[in-house]
mmCIF file as gemmi writes it, N, C-alpha and C atoms, coordinates in Angstrom:
data_model
loop_
_atom_site.group_PDB
_atom_site.id
_atom_site.type_symbol
_atom_site.label_atom_id
_atom_site.label_alt_id
_atom_site.label_comp_id
_atom_site.label_asym_id
_atom_site.label_entity_id
_atom_site.label_seq_id
_atom_site.pdbx_PDB_ins_code
_atom_site.Cartn_x
_atom_site.Cartn_y
_atom_site.Cartn_z
_atom_site.occupancy
_atom_site.B_iso_or_equiv
_atom_site.pdbx_formal_charge
_atom_site.auth_seq_id
_atom_site.auth_asym_id
_atom_site.pdbx_PDB_model_num
ATOM 1 N N . MET Axp A 1 ? 70.393 111.686 101.015 1 0 ? 1 A 1
ATOM 2 C CA . MET Axp A 1 ? 70.545 110.694 102.053 1 0 ? 1 A 1
ATOM 3 C C . MET Axp A 1 ? 71.884 110.861 102.775 1 0 ? 1 A 1
ATOM 4 N N . PHE Axp A 2 ? 72.979 111.101 102.057 1 0 ? 2 A 1
ATOM 5 C CA . PHE Axp A 2 ? 74.288 111.306 102.673 1 0 ? 2 A 1
ATOM 6 C C . PHE Axp A 2 ? 74.698 112.757 102.491 1 0 ? 2 A 1
ATOM 7 N N . SER Axp A 3 ? 75.222 113.343 103.557 1 0 ? 3 A 1
ATOM 8 C CA . SER Axp A 3 ? 75.541 114.765 103.53 1 0 ? 3 A 1
ATOM 9 C C . SER Axp A 3 ? 76.778 115.091 102.708 1 0 ? 3 A 1
ATOM 10 N N . ASP Axp A 4 ? 77.661 114.117 102.533 1 0 ? 4 A 1
ATOM 11 C CA . ASP Axp A 4 ? 78.864 114.384 101.75 1 0 ? 4 A 1
ATOM 12 C C . ASP Axp A 4 ? 79.429 113.079 101.189 1 0 ? 4 A 1
ATOM 13 N N . ASN Axp A 5 ? 80.415 113.202 100.329 1 0 ? 5 A 1
ATOM 14 C CA . ASN Axp A 5 ? 81.005 112.029 99.691 1 0 ? 5 A 1
ATOM 15 C C . ASN Axp A 5 ? 81.689 111.111 100.691 1 0 ? 5 A 1
ATOM 16 N N . PHE Axp A 6 ? 82.273 111.68 101.746 1 0 ? 6 A 1
ATOM 17 C CA . PHE Axp A 6 ? 82.942 110.865 102.755 1 0 ? 6 A 1
ATOM 18 C C . PHE Axp A 6 ? 81.957 109.904 103.415 1 0 ? 6 A 1
ATOM 19 N N . ALA Axp A 7 ? 80.801 110.406 103.795 1 0 ? 7 A 1
ATOM 20 C CA . ALA Axp A 7 ? 79.787 109.567 104.436 1 0 ? 7 A 1
ATOM 21 C C . ALA Axp A 7 ? 79.329 108.461 103.489 1 0 ? 7 A 1
ATOM 22 N N . LEU Axp A 8 ? 79.17 108.786 102.231 1 0 ? 8 A 1
ATOM 23 C CA . LEU Axp A 8 ? 78.772 107.783 101.248 1 0 ? 8 A 1
ATOM 24 C C . LEU Axp A 8 ? 79.862 106.727 101.091 1 0 ? 8 A 1
ATOM 25 N N . THR Axp A 9 ? 81.113 107.151 101.041 1 0 ? 9 A 1
ATOM 26 C CA . THR Axp A 9 ? 82.226 106.206 100.916 1 0 ? 9 A 1
ATOM 27 C C . THR Axp A 9 ? 82.251 105.25 102.106 1 0 ? 9 A 1
ATOM 28 N N . MET Axp A 10 ? 82.102 105.783 103.312 1 0 ? 10 A 1
ATOM 29 C CA . MET Axp A 10 ? 82.093 104.934 104.512 1 0 ? 10 A 1
ATOM 30 C C . MET Axp A 10 ? 80.942 103.936 104.446 1 0 ? 10 A 1
ATOM 31 N N . HIS Axp A 11 ? 79.795 104.396 104.018 1 0 ? 11 A 1
ATOM 32 C CA . HIS Axp A 11 ? 78.642 103.513 103.911 1 0 ? 11 A 1
ATOM 33 C C . HIS Axp A 11 ? 78.871 102.42 102.866 1 0 ? 11 A 1
ATOM 34 N N . MET Axp A 12 ? 79.414 102.787 101.739 1 0 ? 12 A 1
ATOM 35 C CA . MET Axp A 12 ? 79.631 101.808 100.666 1 0 ? 12 A 1
ATOM 36 C C . MET Axp A 12 ? 80.608 100.716 101.093 1 0 ? 12 A 1
ATOM 37 N N . ARG Axp A 13 ? 81.555 101.044 101.943 1 0 ? 13 A 1
ATOM 38 C CA . ARG Axp A 13 ? 82.508 100.03 102.412 1 0 ? 13 A 1
ATOM 39 C C . ARG Axp A 13 ? 81.816 98.92 103.191 1 0 ? 13 A 1
ATOM 40 N N . THR Axp A 14 ? 80.67 99.216 103.791 1 0 ? 14 A 1
ATOM 41 C CA . THR Axp A 14 ? 79.942 98.156 104.493 1 0 ? 14 A 1
ATOM 42 C C . THR Axp A 14 ? 79.385 97.146 103.501 1 0 ? 14 A 1
ATOM 43 N N . HIS Axp A 15 ? 79.123 97.579 102.278 1 0 ? 15 A 1
ATOM 44 C CA . HIS Axp A 15 ? 78.587 96.683 101.257 1 0 ? 15 A 1
ATOM 45 C C . HIS Axp A 15 ? 79.679 95.987 100.453 1 0 ? 15 A 1
ATOM 46 N N . THR Axp A 16 ? 80.773 96.686 100.202 1 0 ? 16 A 1
ATOM 47 C CA . THR Axp A 16 ? 81.829 96.127 99.35 1 0 ? 16 A 1
ATOM 48 C C . THR Axp A 16 ? 82.841 95.304 100.124 1 0 ? 16 A 1
ATOM 49 N N . GLY Axp A 17 ? 82.917 95.518 101.434 1 0 ? 17 A 1
ATOM 50 C CA . GLY Axp A 17 ? 83.913 94.816 102.233 1 0 ? 17 A 1
ATOM 51 C C . GLY Axp A 17 ? 85.303 95.416 102.111 1 0 ? 17 A 1
ATOM 52 N N . GLU Axp A 18 ? 85.399 96.578 101.469 1 0 ? 18 A 1
ATOM 53 C CA . GLU Axp A 18 ? 86.697 97.232 101.298 1 0 ? 18 A 1
ATOM 54 C C . GLU Axp A 18 ? 87.257 97.633 102.66 1 0 ? 18 A 1
ATOM 55 N N . LYS Axp A 19 ? 88.514 97.266 102.901 1 0 ? 19 A 1
ATOM 56 C CA . LYS Axp A 19 ? 89.201 97.604 104.152 1 0 ? 19 A 1
ATOM 57 C C . LYS Axp A 19 ? 90.605 98.087 103.806 1 0 ? 19 A 1
ATOM 58 N N . PRO Axp A 20 ? 90.73 99.35 103.42 1 0 ? 20 A 1
ATOM 59 C CA . PRO Axp A 20 ? 92.007 99.861 102.922 1 0 ? 20 A 1
ATOM 60 C C . PRO Axp A 20 ? 93.041 100.192 104 1 0 ? 20 A 1
ATOM 61 N N . PHE Axp A 21 ? 92.661 100.152 105.268 1 0 ? 21 A 1
ATOM 62 C CA . PHE Axp A 21 ? 93.596 100.522 106.334 1 0 ? 21 A 1
ATOM 63 C C . PHE Axp A 21 ? 94.078 99.276 107.053 1 0 ? 21 A 1
ATOM 64 N N . LYS Axp A 22 ? 95.405 99.074 107.077 1 0 ? 22 A 1
ATOM 65 C CA . LYS Axp A 22 ? 95.985 97.878 107.672 1 0 ? 22 A 1
ATOM 66 C C . LYS Axp A 22 ? 96.885 98.235 108.845 1 0 ? 22 A 1
ATOM 67 N N . CYS Axp A 23 ? 96.785 97.441 109.894 1 0 ? 23 A 1
ATOM 68 C CA . CYS Axp A 23 ? 97.668 97.584 111.048 1 0 ? 23 A 1
ATOM 69 C C . CYS Axp A 23 ? 99.062 97.149 110.615 1 0 ? 23 A 1
ATOM 70 N N . ASP Axp A 24 ? 100.06 97.988 110.868 1 0 ? 24 A 1
ATOM 71 C CA . ASP Axp A 24 ? 101.421 97.636 110.454 1 0 ? 24 A 1
ATOM 72 C C . ASP Axp A 24 ? 102.081 96.652 111.415 1 0 ? 24 A 1
ATOM 73 N N . VAL Axp A 25 ? 101.397 96.302 112.494 1 0 ? 25 A 1
ATOM 74 C CA . VAL Axp A 25 ? 101.933 95.331 113.444 1 0 ? 25 A 1
ATOM 75 C C . VAL Axp A 25 ? 101.434 93.927 113.121 1 0 ? 25 A 1
ATOM 76 N N . CYS Axp A 26 ? 100.117 93.776 112.922 1 0 ? 26 A 1
ATOM 77 C CA . CYS Axp A 26 ? 99.55 92.433 112.73 1 0 ? 26 A 1
ATOM 78 C C . CYS Axp A 26 ? 98.819 92.255 111.401 1 0 ? 26 A 1
ATOM 79 N N . GLN Axp A 27 ? 98.747 93.296 110.591 1 0 ? 27 A 1
ATOM 80 C CA . GLN Axp A 27 ? 98.103 93.257 109.275 1 0 ? 27 A 1
ATOM 81 C C . GLN Axp A 27 ? 96.581 93.105 109.321 1 0 ? 27 A 1
ATOM 82 N N . ALA Axp A 28 ? 95.955 93.337 110.47 1 0 ? 28 A 1
ATOM 83 C CA . ALA Axp A 28 ? 94.495 93.364 110.527 1 0 ? 28 A 1
ATOM 84 C C . ALA Axp A 28 ? 94.01 94.518 109.649 1 0 ? 28 A 1
ATOM 85 N N . SER Axp A 29 ? 92.857 94.358 109.012 1 0 ? 29 A 1
ATOM 86 C CA . SER Axp A 29 ? 92.341 95.359 108.079 1 0 ? 29 A 1
ATOM 87 C C . SER Axp A 29 ? 91.091 96.033 108.631 1 0 ? 29 A 1
ATOM 88 N N . PHE Axp A 30 ? 90.924 97.307 108.263 1 0 ? 30 A 1
ATOM 89 C CA . PHE Axp A 30 ? 89.811 98.11 108.757 1 0 ? 30 A 1
ATOM 90 C C . PHE Axp A 30 ? 89.266 98.998 107.653 1 0 ? 30 A 1
ATOM 91 N N . SER Axp A 31 ? 87.975 99.248 107.699 1 0 ? 31 A 1
ATOM 92 C CA . SER Axp A 31 ? 87.347 100.114 106.701 1 0 ? 31 A 1
ATOM 93 C C . SER Axp A 31 ? 87.436 101.579 107.101 1 0 ? 31 A 1
ATOM 94 N N . VAL Axp A 32 ? 87.704 101.852 108.373 1 0 ? 32 A 1
ATOM 95 C CA . VAL Axp A 32 ? 87.779 103.222 108.885 1 0 ? 32 A 1
ATOM 96 C C . VAL Axp A 32 ? 89.142 103.43 109.541 1 0 ? 32 A 1
ATOM 97 N N . LYS Axp A 33 ? 89.829 104.495 109.173 1 0 ? 33 A 1
ATOM 98 C CA . LYS Axp A 33 ? 91.176 104.757 109.685 1 0 ? 33 A 1
ATOM 99 C C . LYS Axp A 33 ? 91.195 104.875 111.207 1 0 ? 33 A 1
ATOM 100 N N . GLY Axp A 34 ? 90.2 105.513 111.773 1 0 ? 34 A 1
ATOM 101 C CA . GLY Axp A 34 ? 90.143 105.671 113.224 1 0 ? 34 A 1
ATOM 102 C C . GLY Axp A 34 ? 90.065 104.342 113.956 1 0 ? 34 A 1
ATOM 103 N N . ASN Axp A 35 ? 89.352 103.388 113.378 1 0 ? 35 A 1
ATOM 104 C CA . ASN Axp A 35 ? 89.27 102.06 113.989 1 0 ? 35 A 1
ATOM 105 C C . ASN Axp A 35 ? 90.627 101.373 113.963 1 0 ? 35 A 1
ATOM 106 N N . MET Axp A 36 ? 91.365 101.548 112.879 1 0 ? 36 A 1
ATOM 107 C CA . MET Axp A 36 ? 92.702 100.972 112.778 1 0 ? 36 A 1
ATOM 108 C C . MET Axp A 36 ? 93.628 101.604 113.814 1 0 ? 36 A 1
ATOM 109 N N . LYS Axp A 37 ? 93.557 102.918 113.975 1 0 ? 37 A 1
ATOM 110 C CA . LYS Axp A 37 ? 94.422 103.604 114.94 1 0 ? 37 A 1
ATOM 111 C C . LYS Axp A 37 ? 94.128 103.142 116.364 1 0 ? 37 A 1
ATOM 112 N N . ARG Axp A 38 ? 92.844 103.003 116.693 1 0 ? 38 A 1
ATOM 113 C CA . ARG Axp A 38 ? 92.471 102.531 118.03 1 0 ? 38 A 1
ATOM 114 C C . ARG Axp A 38 ? 92.972 101.103 118.251 1 0 ? 38 A 1
ATOM 115 N N . HIS Axp A 39 ? 92.828 100.254 117.252 1 0 ? 39 A 1
ATOM 116 C CA . HIS Axp A 39 ? 93.317 98.878 117.328 1 0 ? 39 A 1
ATOM 117 C C . HIS Axp A 39 ? 94.827 98.85 117.533 1 0 ? 39 A 1
ATOM 118 N N . ARG Axp A 40 ? 95.544 99.648 116.757 1 0 ? 40 A 1
ATOM 119 C CA . ARG Axp A 40 ? 97.007 99.652 116.816 1 0 ? 40 A 1
ATOM 120 C C . ARG Axp A 40 ? 97.51 100.056 118.198 1 0 ? 40 A 1
ATOM 121 N N . GLU Axp A 41 ? 96.823 100.97 118.85 1 0 ? 41 A 1
ATOM 122 C CA . GLU Axp A 41 ? 97.214 101.399 120.195 1 0 ? 41 A 1
ATOM 123 C C . GLU Axp A 41 ? 97.212 100.237 121.18 1 0 ? 41 A 1
ATOM 124 N N . ARG Axp A 42 ? 96.365 99.257 120.963 1 0 ? 42 A 1
ATOM 125 C CA . ARG Axp A 42 ? 96.295 98.106 121.869 1 0 ? 42 A 1
ATOM 126 C C . ARG Axp A 42 ? 97.584 97.289 121.853 1 0 ? 42 A 1
ATOM 127 N N . HIS Axp A 43 ? 98.292 97.312 120.739 1 0 ? 43 A 1
ATOM 128 C CA . HIS Axp A 43 ? 99.556 96.579 120.663 1 0 ? 43 A 1
ATOM 129 C C . HIS Axp A 43 ? 100.593 97.173 121.612 1 0 ? 43 A 1
ATOM 130 N N . PHE Axp A 44 ? 100.494 98.449 121.894 1 0 ? 44 A 1
ATOM 131 C CA . PHE Axp A 44 ? 101.519 99.154 122.654 1 0 ? 44 A 1
ATOM 132 C C . PHE Axp A 44 ? 101.076 99.602 124.047 1 0 ? 44 A 1
ATOM 133 N N . LYS Axp A 45 ? 99.856 99.298 124.453 1 0 ? 45 A 1
ATOM 134 C CA . LYS Axp A 45 ? 99.328 99.834 125.71 1 0 ? 45 A 1
ATOM 135 C C . LYS Axp A 45 ? 100.086 99.357 126.941 1 0 ? 45 A 1
ATOM 136 N N . ASP Axp A 46 ? 100.721 98.185 126.895 1 0 ? 46 A 1
ATOM 137 C CA . ASP Axp A 46 ? 101.398 97.651 128.071 1 0 ? 46 A 1
ATOM 138 C C . ASP Axp A 46 ? 102.889 97.963 128.107 1 0 ? 46 A 1
ATOM 139 N N . LEU Axp A 47 ? 103.387 98.693 127.138 1 0 ? 47 A 1
ATOM 140 C CA . LEU Axp A 47 ? 104.8 99.055 127.147 1 0 ? 47 A 1
ATOM 141 C C . LEU Axp A 47 ? 105.053 100.135 128.198 1 0 ? 47 A 1
ATOM 142 N N . PRO Axp A 48 ? 106.264 100.179 128.767 1 0 ? 48 A 1
ATOM 143 C CA . PRO Axp A 48 ? 106.546 101.137 129.836 1 0 ? 48 A 1
ATOM 144 C C . PRO Axp A 48 ? 106.662 102.589 129.375 1 0 ? 48 A 1
ATOM 145 N N . PHE Axp A 49 ? 106.692 102.843 128.072 1 0 ? 49 A 1
ATOM 146 C CA . PHE Axp A 49 ? 106.744 104.2 127.539 1 0 ? 49 A 1
ATOM 147 C C . PHE Axp A 49 ? 105.947 104.241 126.258 1 0 ? 49 A 1
ATOM 148 N N . ASN Axp A 50 ? 105.663 105.416 125.805 1 0 ? 50 A 1
ATOM 149 C CA . ASN Axp A 50 ? 104.861 105.585 124.6 1 0 ? 50 A 1
ATOM 150 C C . ASN Axp A 50 ? 105.754 105.439 123.373 1 0 ? 50 A 1
ATOM 151 N N . ILE Axp A 51 ? 105.778 104.269 122.783 1 0 ? 51 A 1
ATOM 152 C CA . ILE Axp A 51 ? 106.661 103.982 121.65 1 0 ? 51 A 1
ATOM 153 C C . ILE Axp A 51 ? 106.286 104.79 120.416 1 0 ? 51 A 1
ATOM 154 N N . SER Axp A 52 ? 105.036 105.207 120.313 1 0 ? 52 A 1
ATOM 155 C CA . SER Axp A 52 ? 104.615 105.947 119.12 1 0 ? 52 A 1
ATOM 156 C C . SER Axp A 52 ? 105.269 107.326 119.043 1 0 ? 52 A 1
ATOM 157 N N . THR Axp A 53 ? 105.838 107.822 120.136 1 0 ? 53 A 1
ATOM 158 C CA . THR Axp A 53 ? 106.488 109.128 120.108 1 0 ? 53 A 1
ATOM 159 C C . THR Axp A 53 ? 107.995 109.019 119.948 1 0 ? 53 A 1
ATOM 160 N N . VAL Axp A 54 ? 108.514 107.808 119.91 1 0 ? 54 A 1
ATOM 161 C CA . VAL Axp A 54 ? 109.97 107.601 119.779 1 0 ? 54 A 1
ATOM 162 C C . VAL Axp A 54 ? 110.371 107.708 118.33 1 0 ? 54 A 1
């Protein structure tokens, strides 16, 4: 059913509610690292420069 352990882990998080990735700005939690990274970018989108590269 799942091609690899990663896919199974992601699927299981939907059942367990595990959210190991936290935004270091607001502490929101996410089950997928990419979702956390996309969320975190929203905190900085209106700044006049890219703070993540400083």
